[in-house]
N, C-alpha and C positions, 0 to 999 in steps of 0.2 A: 716115810720120813724124811725126814732133812737131808742132800746130802750135799757133801763137797762141789767145788764150783772145778768143772778140767782147765787147766791151762796149756794144756800141752800140744802144742801146734801138730804134732806130726798125729798123733792122737786124734785130733778135729779134723786133718787132716783125706781122714779114710771115709771111704761110702759107709753108709748106711747100710744092716742088712735090715730084707721085710718085718714088718711089727706082727705077730699071730697073738691068738687069747690068751698063750702063754707069759705073754709080758705086761697084761692090766699092773702087778705091780708095779713095776720100772715109771707105770704111766702117774700111777699112784703120787711114786715117790717123783715126780717126776712135776704134778699138777703142788706136792707139799714146796718144794725146791721154790717152784716160785711164789707163791702165796709169801715165803723168810724173804722173797727179794726184792717185793711187787715197788717199795719206791724206787726203784733202780730202775727196772729192769718188766721190760713191757711183756715178750717169750723166751721161751726156751724151747731148745730139745733137746734129746736125753742122749745124744755125745756129747753134752756141758756136766753132765754128772755120770759119764766116762760108758757109757750104753751104746753100743751102733746098734744102735732099734730106729726105723724111720718112724719114731716119735714125735711131734710138739705140740707147746702147751702154751696159752698167750689171754691172753686178756679183754672177751670180751667188747664190741660196743655196749653193748647194759656192761659194763666192770666185772661183769663173770668168766672164772675163770671158760677154754673151750680146750679141747682132745681132739687130737684129730690121729686115728693110726693111716700110714702109710701114705699121706698126702698128695697130689700128681697137682701142677698145674698143667689144663689144657688147654687153659685159652687165657692170650693177656693181649692187650693195648696200653695206649696212650704211654710210650718210653718218658722216663727223666733220670735226673740225678742226683744222689741223694749221699746226706754222711751217716754216715750205722756206727753207734759202739756196742759194744757185747760185755758182757760182763767174763770172759773166757778169754778175750782179750783185752790187750791197752788199744789206748788211740781211737781216731777215729781215721772210720776208709771211708773210700765212696765206693760208688757201687750203680750199675746200671738197674734201673727198680723202673715198674710198671702200676699208673695210677689207679687197674682195673684188671682184677681176676677170677680166671668160676678156676677151681681149685674142688678135682674127685676127691675121698678122702674116706677113713669109717671112722664112722662115731661112740662113742664110748661103749654103744649095746654090736660092733664092729658094725651095723648095718653100709653098706653103701649108702652115702652122698653128696652132692653135688650140688656147690653151692657161691656167691658169686661174690668177692670182697672188691672196697674200695679205698681208696685215702689210706688213712696211718695203716690202714690194722689190713691193707694186701698187705704194705712195705713191713708188717714184721710176720705174716707165714713167708712173705719171699725171703726173709734171713732164716727167716730157721731151718724152710727146704734146701734151703744152700747150705744150712749146716747139715741136713742131711747127705748133701750129697757131696759132701767129705769139701765143699770149698767156706774158703777164708773170707768173711767180711764184717 
């Protein structure tokens, strides 16, 4: 189900709780909502649809959506400054990002995975993990 985008900075500033298998419906709604906003959005976190759970989705390098439960950056390299927009917040904001990141997460089957991402995909993942941590970018 496509959900409304949360724009309340107080809500968005709260850290999210770990996701469990009981949160699969939230992940489905998050994927549906990302698909509905695909023309202007490359990724979303669950708090953007009103759920304080550590779930993110983003457009993968092949164009298919990628779902991550409980993502955590393990390693990062090559910092740079980036200006980013967000469906939940107006305008562009500057932030530090890393060109390459190694992420541990649980996939849609709740199997733990570790994968390295680079470039724009890495930037999107970092933005969404910031959302999970209550960081407004």
